[in-house]
MARPA-477983 format. One record per residue: residue number from 0; residue in three letters; x, y, z of N, C-alpha, C in turn. Coordinates in steps of 0.1 Angstrom, whole numbers. Last residue first. Example, Ala and Ser with C-alpha at 12.3 -4.5 7.8 and 13.67 -1.06 7.14 Angstrom:
BEGIN
[site 1 "SER" [128 -22 71] [137 -11 71] [129 0 79]],
[site 0 "ALA" [132 -57 78] [123 -45 78] [132 -33 78]],
END
This chain:
BEGIN
[site 254 "CYS" [-161 -76 -63] [-166 -78 -45] [-175 -84 -45]],
[site 253 "TYR" [-153 -65 -85] [-145 -77 -80] [-155 -85 -67]],
[site 252 "SER" [-165 -42 -85] [-172 -54 -95] [-164 -63 -89]],
[site 251 "ALA" [-150 -25 -74] [-162 -28 -65] [-164 -39 -74]],
[site 250 "VAL" [-131 -19 -94] [-129 -27 -81] [-138 -33 -76]],
[site 249 "GLU" [-147 -6 -110] [-141 -17 -114] [-138 -28 -106]],
[site 248 "GLY" [-147 19 -93] [-159 10 -100] [-158 -2 -103]],
[site 247 "LEU" [-122 25 -92] [-127 21 -77] [-141 17 -81]],
[site 246 "ILE" [-117 33 -119] [-110 24 -113] [-121 19 -97]],
[site 245 "GLU" [-136 56 -118] [-142 46 -124] [-131 33 -124]],
[site 244 "ALA" [-124 71 -98] [-134 66 -95] [-143 55 -106]],
[site 243 "VAL" [-99 81 -111] [-98 72 -99] [-112 70 -98]],
[site 242 "ALA" [-113 96 -131] [-105 85 -137] [-102 74 -122]],
[site 241 "GLY" [-126 115 -118] [-132 107 -127] [-125 94 -130]],
[site 240 "PRO" [-102 128 -107] [-115 120 -100] [-120 113 -104]],
[site 239 "LYS" [-77 143 -112] [-83 133 -123] [-95 124 -115]],
[site 238 "SER" [-69 163 -92] [-69 163 -108] [-76 155 -117]],
[site 237 "LEU" [-76 146 -70] [-82 158 -70] [-81 163 -87]],
[site 236 "MET" [-66 121 -72] [-78 124 -67] [-86 137 -69]],
[site 235 "VAL" [-40 127 -76] [-47 124 -85] [-64 122 -83]],
[site 234 "PHE" [-17 141 -63] [-34 142 -57] [-40 137 -68]],
[site 233 "HIS" [4 136 -79] [1 126 -68] [-12 127 -58]],
[site 232 "GLY" [-10 140 -114] [4 142 -102] [-3 129 -90]],
[site 231 "ALA" [-11 124 -147] [-17 127 -133] [-5 130 -120]],
[site 230 "GLY" [-4 115 -170] [-8 132 -168] [-13 139 -156]],
[site 229 "PRO" [-23 86 -170] [-14 93 -176] [-16 109 -174]],
[site 228 "ILE" [-23 62 -144] [-30 72 -148] [-25 83 -155]],
[site 227 "ARG" [-25 25 -146] [-19 38 -142] [-26 48 -150]],
[site 226 "LYS" [-29 -1 -117] [-34 7 -131] [-24 23 -131]],
[site 225 "THR" [-23 -37 -115] [-15 -23 -115] [-25 -12 -124]],
[site 224 "GLU" [-35 -64 -98] [-33 -54 -109] [-27 -39 -108]],
[site 223 "LYS" [-36 -81 -72] [-43 -81 -86] [-41 -76 -99]],
[site 222 "LEU" [-11 -89 -55] [-11 -78 -62] [-20 -81 -77]],
[site 221 "ALA" [-10 -120 -47] [-14 -112 -40] [-17 -97 -46]],
[site 220 "THR" [7 -139 -61] [-9 -138 -62] [-16 -125 -55]],
[site 219 "PRO" [32 -136 -52] [33 -134 -65] [14 -135 -69]],
[site 218 "SER" [48 -121 -29] [36 -130 -31] [31 -129 -43]],
[site 217 "ALA" [73 -114 -37] [74 -116 -24] [61 -124 -23]],
[site 216 "ILE" [72 -102 -62] [77 -111 -62] [75 -120 -46]],
[site 215 "ARG" [49 -82 -55] [48 -93 -67] [58 -107 -64]],
[site 214 "ALA" [65 -64 -42] [56 -74 -36] [49 -84 -47]],
[site 213 "THR" [88 -59 -62] [91 -62 -45] [74 -70 -43]],
[site 212 "GLU" [68 -43 -77] [77 -54 -81] [80 -63 -70]],
[site 211 "VAL" [59 -20 -63] [50 -35 -66] [58 -42 -72]],
[site 210 "MET" [86 -9 -56] [78 -15 -49] [67 -25 -50]],
[site 209 "ALA" [87 -1 -85] [102 -11 -82] [95 -16 -65]],
[site 208 "GLU" [73 15 -90] [74 3 -98] [83 -5 -89]],
[site 207 "MET" [77 36 -71] [65 29 -70] [63 15 -79]],
[site 206 "ALA" [102 45 -81] [101 37 -66] [89 31 -64]],
[site 205 "ALA" [94 55 -103] [104 39 -107] [104 36 -89]],
[site 204 "VAL" [79 77 -95] [75 67 -104] [80 54 -103]],
[site 203 "ALA" [86 93 -64] [87 89 -79] [80 78 -85]],
[site 202 "PHE" [62 112 -50] [67 98 -51] [73 94 -62]],
[site 201 "GLY" [59 139 -63] [61 138 -48] [62 122 -43]],
[site 200 "ARG" [53 139 -88] [66 142 -85] [71 143 -69]],
[site 199 "ASP" [34 120 -114] [39 123 -97] [53 125 -94]],
[site 198 "ASP" [25 110 -134] [34 126 -135] [34 132 -120]],
[site 197 "GLU" [10 92 -133] [27 89 -141] [31 103 -143]],
[site 196 "PRO" [0 71 -106] [3 85 -112] [13 89 -120]],
[site 195 "ILE" [-8 40 -102] [2 48 -103] [0 57 -111]],
[site 194 "VAL" [-23 24 -79] [-26 28 -87] [-16 37 -89]],
[site 193 "TYR" [-30 -13 -71] [-18 -1 -71] [-21 7 -83]],
[site 192 "THR" [-52 -34 -56] [-49 -28 -66] [-38 -18 -63]],
[site 191 "SER" [-56 -69 -42] [-50 -54 -42] [-48 -50 -53]],
[site 190 "PRO" [-69 -94 -16] [-64 -90 -32] [-64 -75 -30]],
[site 189 "ILE" [-50 -99 10] [-62 -93 6] [-64 -87 -5]],
[site 188 "TYR" [-24 -110 18] [-36 -117 19] [-49 -111 15]],
[site 187 "ARG" [-5 -94 12] [-4 -104 8] [-15 -114 6]],
[site 186 "TRP" [-15 -70 20] [-19 -68 6] [-11 -82 2]],
[site 185 "ALA" [-9 -65 46] [-24 -71 41] [-23 -74 31]],
[site 184 "ALA" [15 -74 68] [14 -67 52] [0 -73 48]],
[site 183 "TYR" [31 -68 94] [20 -70 89] [19 -64 74]],
[site 182 "SER" [46 -48 112] [45 -60 113] [38 -72 106]],
[site 181 "THR" [69 -20 104] [55 -24 100] [59 -44 105]],
[site 180 "LYS" [78 10 126] [81 -5 114] [70 -12 114]],
[site 179 "SER" [77 43 113] [70 33 125] [75 19 115]],
[site 178 "TRP" [89 67 105] [94 58 108] [92 49 114]],
[site 177 "LEU" [65 82 103] [71 79 90] [83 70 91]],
[site 176 "VAL" [55 86 129] [48 77 121] [55 73 111]],
[site 175 "GLY" [70 107 139] [76 97 143] [64 84 133]],
[site 174 "LEU" [62 132 133] [73 127 126] [74 114 125]],
[site 173 "SER" [27 139 123] [37 137 134] [49 130 123]],
[site 172 "HIS" [24 173 104] [22 159 107] [32 150 117]],
[site 171 "VAL" [11 204 98] [17 193 101] [13 184 107]],
[site 170 "ARG" [-13 204 72] [-14 208 82] [2 202 88]],
[site 169 "THR" [-31 220 40] [-24 213 47] [-19 216 60]],
[site 168 "ARG" [-46 243 28] [-54 232 41] [-42 222 46]],
[site 167 "ALA" [-30 257 16] [-34 262 25] [-42 258 34]],
[site 166 "ALA" [-34 237 -9] [-17 239 -3] [-21 244 14]],
[site 165 "TRP" [-60 241 -17] [-56 228 -9] [-40 232 -5]],
[site 164 "GLN" [-56 267 -27] [-67 263 -19] [-62 251 -10]],
[site 163 "GLU" [-37 269 -45] [-37 272 -37] [-45 268 -28]],
[site 162 "ALA" [-48 248 -65] [-35 242 -59] [-37 251 -46]],
[site 161 "GLN" [-70 260 -73] [-74 253 -66] [-60 245 -58]],
[site 160 "ASP" [-56 281 -89] [-64 286 -77] [-66 274 -65]],
[site 159 "PRO" [-41 269 -109] [-37 275 -98] [-44 281 -83]],
[site 158 "PRO" [-55 233 -114] [-55 247 -119] [-50 255 -108]],
[site 157 "LEU" [-32 209 -108] [-43 214 -107] [-45 228 -111]],
[site 156 "ASP" [-6 198 -113] [-14 197 -123] [-27 202 -118]],
[site 155 "HIS" [11 206 -91] [11 209 -98] [2 212 -110]],
[site 154 "PHE" [8 196 -61] [-4 200 -63] [-2 207 -80]],
[site 153 "TRP" [31 182 -53] [19 178 -53] [8 184 -58]],
[site 152 "LEU" [53 198 -59] [55 187 -62] [42 176 -56]],
[site 151 "ASN" [47 227 -60] [55 222 -72] [52 206 -72]],
[site 150 "LEU" [31 231 -39] [23 234 -52] [34 230 -63]],
[site 149 "GLN" [49 221 -19] [34 212 -19] [31 220 -35]],
[site 148 "GLN" [69 242 -22] [71 227 -24] [56 221 -31]],
[site 147 "GLU" [55 262 -15] [62 265 -26] [64 250 -31]],
[site 146 "LYS" [48 252 14] [40 259 2] [44 256 -9]],
[site 145 "GLU" [68 231 30] [64 242 26] [56 247 20]],
[site 144 "VAL" [57 205 50] [62 209 35] [57 221 33]],
[site 143 "TRP" [67 189 81] [56 197 74] [64 199 62]],
[site 142 "VAL" [68 172 111] [71 173 98] [63 181 89]],
[site 141 "ILE" [76 169 152] [65 170 135] [71 173 124]],
[site 140 "GLY" [87 170 172] [81 157 167] [76 158 157]],
[site 139 "LYS" [96 190 187] [83 188 186] [77 176 180]],
[site 138 "ASP" [122 186 185] [119 189 194] [104 186 196]],
[site 137 "LEU" [128 184 157] [130 172 158] [123 174 176]],
[site 136 "ASP" [108 192 128] [114 199 143] [112 190 147]],
[site 135 "VAL" [113 195 96] [116 189 103] [118 195 120]],
[site 134 "GLN" [105 197 63] [110 207 73] [106 201 85]],
[site 133 "TRP" [109 181 30] [107 183 45] [110 190 56]],
[site 132 "PHE" [128 179 9] [121 188 8] [111 190 22]],
[site 131 "LEU" [147 159 13] [149 172 15] [140 183 13]],
[site 130 "HIS" [131 136 34] [137 142 22] [138 156 25]],
[site 129 "VAL" [141 110 57] [139 124 58] [142 131 44]],
[site 128 "GLY" [153 84 57] [140 88 51] [133 101 52]],
[site 127 "ASP" [176 83 85] [172 83 66] [161 84 70]],
[site 126 "GLY" [182 91 110] [175 102 101] [172 96 88]],
[site 125 "THR" [195 72 127] [203 76 115] [197 94 106]],
[site 124 "ASP" [175 68 141] [186 69 148] [195 75 135]],
[site 123 "SER" [150 67 126] [149 78 135] [163 77 140]],
[site 122 "ASN" [145 57 95] [155 55 106] [154 63 115]],
[site 121 "GLY" [122 46 71] [126 57 77] [135 52 91]],
[site 120 "ILE" [99 33 63] [104 39 52] [118 50 58]],
[site 119 "THR" [105 -6 72] [101 12 74] [108 22 64]],
[site 118 "ALA" [98 -39 78] [103 -26 72] [99 -12 77]],
[site 117 "GLY" [84 -59 88] [97 -56 94] [102 -45 84]],
[site 116 "GLU" [66 -70 57] [67 -67 71] [81 -66 77]],
[site 115 "PRO" [67 -47 29] [69 -60 35] [69 -57 45]],
[site 114 "ILE" [48 -18 12] [63 -25 21] [59 -37 30]],
[site 113 "MET" [36 6 1] [30 -7 -1] [45 -20 6]],
[site 112 "MET" [26 38 3] [36 28 6] [29 14 9]],
[site 111 "ALA" [8 48 -31] [7 44 -15] [22 37 -6]],
[site 110 "SER" [-7 58 -50] [7 64 -48] [11 64 -32]],
[site 109 "ILE" [-29 42 -36] [-29 52 -46] [-14 61 -44]],
[site 108 "TYR" [-41 7 -34] [-31 17 -31] [-27 32 -37]],
[site 107 "VAL" [-67 -7 -23] [-64 2 -35] [-54 14 -27]],
[site 106 "ILE" [-82 -37 -14] [-73 -25 -13] [-72 -21 -25]],
[site 105 "HIS" [-112 -54 -10] [-98 -54 -17] [-89 -38 -12]],
[site 104 "ALA" [-129 -66 14] [-127 -73 0] [-117 -70 -9]],
[site 103 "VAL" [-127 -70 46] [-128 -60 35] [-120 -74 23]],
[site 102 "GLY" [-162 -81 55] [-148 -80 56] [-140 -69 44]],
[site 101 "GLY" [-188 -110 57] [-185 -96 54] [-170 -93 57]],
[site 100 "VAL" [-196 -133 78] [-200 -127 68] [-192 -115 67]],
[site 99 "HIS" [-177 -161 95] [-180 -148 96] [-184 -139 80]],
[site 98 "GLY" [-164 -185 96] [-178 -187 95] [-186 -173 98]],
[site 97 "LYS" [-138 -185 93] [-142 -180 107] [-158 -185 108]],
[site 96 "LYS" [-135 -182 69] [-129 -194 72] [-134 -196 87]],
[site 95 "ALA" [-143 -156 63] [-154 -166 60] [-147 -180 66]],
[site 94 "ARG" [-122 -139 72] [-135 -139 82] [-141 -150 77]],
[site 93 "GLU" [-104 -143 48] [-99 -147 62] [-112 -150 74]],
[site 92 "HIS" [-122 -133 28] [-119 -149 28] [-114 -151 41]],
[site 91 "VAL" [-119 -104 38] [-133 -111 36] [-129 -129 36]],
[site 90 "GLY" [-100 -98 66] [-102 -97 50] [-114 -108 48]],
[site 89 "LEU" [-89 -91 93] [-103 -83 85] [-103 -88 72]],
[site 88 "ASP" [-68 -101 97] [-77 -113 103] [-90 -101 97]],
[site 87 "GLN" [-52 -70 100] [-50 -86 99] [-61 -93 108]],
[site 86 "LEU" [-54 -41 92] [-65 -52 87] [-60 -70 89]],
[site 85 "ALA" [-31 -25 98] [-45 -28 104] [-52 -36 105]],
[site 84 "GLU" [-11 -25 79] [-9 -29 92] [-22 -35 103]],
[site 83 "SER" [-23 -14 56] [-16 -25 57] [-17 -34 74]],
[site 82 "VAL" [-27 13 73] [-40 2 66] [-35 -11 62]],
[site 81 "PRO" [-5 21 80] [-10 18 90] [-25 10 83]],
[site 80 "LEU" [7 26 49] [18 19 59] [6 14 70]],
[site 79 "GLY" [-7 44 35] [-3 29 29] [1 19 39]],
[site 78 "SER" [-5 68 42] [-17 57 48] [-15 41 42]],
[site 77 "TYR" [13 78 23] [19 71 38] [8 61 41]],
[site 76 "SER" [-4 74 -1] [5 79 1] [11 70 13]],
[site 75 "HIS" [-43 65 5] [-33 72 -3] [-21 72 8]],
[site 74 "ALA" [-61 35 2] [-51 46 7] [-43 53 1]],
[site 73 "VAL" [-93 24 6] [-86 32 0] [-76 39 7]],
[site 72 "MET" [-107 -9 9] [-100 2 14] [-89 11 5]],
[site 71 "VAL" [-140 -20 5] [-130 -17 0] [-123 -5 4]],
[site 70 "ILE" [-158 -43 24] [-153 -32 24] [-139 -30 12]],
[site 69 "SER" [-192 -58 32] [-177 -58 23] [-169 -44 21]],
[site 68 "ARG" [-207 -59 64] [-205 -52 50] [-191 -56 44]],
[site 67 "THR" [-212 -72 87] [-213 -77 76] [-213 -71 61]],
[site 66 "THR" [-209 -55 105] [-225 -55 101] [-225 -62 93]],
[site 65 "ASP" [-181 -61 113] [-195 -64 122] [-207 -63 115]],
[site 64 "VAL" [-174 -39 93] [-174 -58 91] [-185 -66 100]],
[site 63 "LEU" [-175 -18 109] [-182 -18 94] [-183 -35 94]],
[site 62 "GLU" [-158 -20 129] [-174 -20 134] [-181 -21 120]],
[site 61 "THR" [-134 -27 115] [-143 -38 127] [-160 -36 127]],
[site 60 "VAL" [-131 -2 105] [-132 -15 97] [-139 -27 103]],
[site 59 "THR" [-126 13 129] [-132 17 121] [-139 4 111]],
[site 58 "ALA" [-105 -3 143] [-120 2 151] [-126 4 141]],
[site 57 "ARG" [-84 4 124] [-89 -13 126] [-103 -7 136]],
[site 56 "ILE" [-83 30 121] [-85 24 112] [-91 5 113]],
[site 55 "LEU" [-72 31 151] [-83 41 147] [-89 31 131]],
[site 54 "GLN" [-47 15 149] [-58 13 160] [-70 19 154]],
[site 53 "VAL" [-33 28 132] [-36 18 132] [-49 16 136]],
[site 52 "ASP" [-29 54 145] [-34 55 134] [-38 40 131]],
[site 51 "GLU" [-13 46 171] [-29 56 170] [-35 52 159]],
[site 50 "GLU" [9 34 157] [0 28 164] [-17 33 168]],
[site 49 "PHE" [30 51 145] [17 50 136] [5 43 144]],
[site 48 "GLY" [44 71 168] [44 63 163] [33 61 148]],
[site 47 "LYS" [39 96 187] [52 87 185] [54 78 175]],
[site 46 "THR" [19 122 178] [19 109 180] [35 104 178]],
[site 45 "VAL" [9 151 195] [20 147 182] [20 130 188]],
[site 44 "PRO" [-22 161 198] [-7 159 205] [1 153 194]],
[site 43 "ASP" [-10 173 170] [-11 181 182] [-25 172 190]],
[site 42 "GLY" [-4 170 143] [9 165 159] [4 172 166]],
[site 41 "GLY" [-18 170 120] [-17 181 125] [-5 181 139]],
[site 40 "LEU" [-24 133 123] [-23 146 112] [-27 157 124]],
[site 39 "SER" [-27 113 134] [-10 117 135] [-12 130 129]],
[site 38 "PRO" [-53 102 136] [-48 109 147] [-34 115 143]],
[site 37 "LEU" [-68 106 105] [-58 99 113] [-54 108 124]],
[site 36 "ASP" [-102 103 97] [-90 111 99] [-83 104 108]],
[site 35 "ILE" [-116 82 71] [-108 83 87] [-98 93 88]],
[site 34 "LYS" [-148 81 57] [-134 88 57] [-130 88 71]],
[site 33 "ARG" [-169 61 37] [-166 65 48] [-151 72 47]],
[site 32 "SER" [-196 57 16] [-181 59 16] [-176 66 33]],
[site 31 "GLU" [-214 43 -12] [-214 45 3] [-199 47 8]],
[site 30 "TYR" [-228 44 -44] [-218 38 -34] [-218 48 -22]],
[site 29 "GLY" [-243 52 -67] [-248 46 -53] [-239 40 -44]],
[site 28 "ASN" [-231 69 -83] [-235 55 -90] [-238 46 -76]],
[site 27 "GLN" [-228 94 -67] [-240 95 -78] [-239 80 -84]],
[site 26 "ALA" [-212 85 -49] [-222 87 -46] [-233 89 -55]],
[site 25 "LEU" [-188 82 -67] [-191 73 -63] [-209 75 -60]],
[site 24 "ILE" [-186 114 -69] [-191 106 -79] [-191 94 -74]],
[site 23 "ASP" [-176 119 -40] [-191 126 -50] [-197 117 -63]],
[site 22 "ILE" [-155 108 -42] [-165 100 -33] [-182 111 -35]],
[site 21 "VAL" [-139 123 -60] [-140 111 -58] [-154 103 -54]],
[site 20 "PRO" [-141 149 -42] [-146 150 -56] [-146 135 -59]],
[site 19 "ASP" [-127 140 -14] [-143 145 -16] [-148 146 -31]],
[site 18 "PHE" [-101 130 -10] [-111 124 -16] [-126 127 -19]],
[site 17 "THR" [-94 154 4] [-90 152 -7] [-100 141 -16]],
[site 16 "ASP" [-104 146 31] [-112 154 24] [-105 160 6]],
[site 15 "PRO" [-87 134 49] [-92 125 34] [-103 132 28]],
[site 14 "SER" [-60 158 47] [-73 151 56] [-79 145 43]],
[site 13 "ASN" [-24 156 48] [-36 161 40] [-50 153 47]],
[site 12 "TRP" [1 148 63] [-1 164 58] [-16 165 54]],
[site 11 "ALA" [-2 119 43] [5 127 56] [4 140 50]],
[site 10 "GLY" [-28 106 31] [-16 105 31] [-13 118 44]],
[site 9 "ALA" [-61 91 46] [-50 101 33] [-40 100 39]],
[site 8 "THR" [-88 66 33] [-74 71 46] [-65 80 37]],
[site 7 "PHE" [-118 53 31] [-106 63 27] [-98 70 33]],
[site 6 "VAL" [-138 26 20] [-136 33 32] [-119 42 31]],
[site 5 "PHE" [-169 24 5] [-154 23 5] [-153 33 17]],
[site 4 "ILE" [-187 -7 10] [-184 3 10] [-171 8 11]],
[site 3 "PRO" [-202 -26 -25] [-191 -27 -6] [-193 -12 -3]],
[site 2 "LYS" [-239 -35 -21] [-224 -27 -27] [-215 -27 -17]],
[site 1 "SER" [-252 -60 -15] [-253 -53 -18] [-238 -45 -21]],
[site 0 "MET" [-272 -85 -36] [-262 -81 -27] [-256 -70 -30]],
END
């Protein structure tokens, strides 16, 4: 039986290159990986919602499962929204019922949005969901985070030189995706793991715990496990790639 392939999606403002340290470790253990660059990153042209992100994720995953591959999806931060939306009917068990081999065997959410159908993380009419540390240009439809805030909230657990390098690589992001409303929650149907970095300043640990609890109440058998990584910030895949790779290796053993 072949090993599953890992498919990585990044959160807002950042490319999936942030997973490269983890991907390198996985490669040493014989795992193949694929990164998806979401259209909403860069805001040029600006995307009005997360639909283009959803479409690209779905197209990429469909291409892989059509070759009978099993997939572990790994979503960071914002990308939990389009990943959950994109995977309808692409789960291994759903495809097996239709006589197909391959599919998404597991989803790993890392400090990621994991919300029910019909939900959104903000409201474009009221401006709800716009955090104090976000910089917003409503006319251009973009949002960004200043370097000082990035260093404090995202990269504080990295060596200063590395933190500076990653902060320099961030880009603006399309604002509308952060107000997109979900219509599907893949974590209800595909076994999932939630990873909580315990020193995350960019996404409050209490908020992640509440989101996980809400998901468990809504669908008690859906979320397989929660993993916690002590001393790790929002970009745990940069600061503790070995810990993330270890969790992903465990997940692969389930598939």
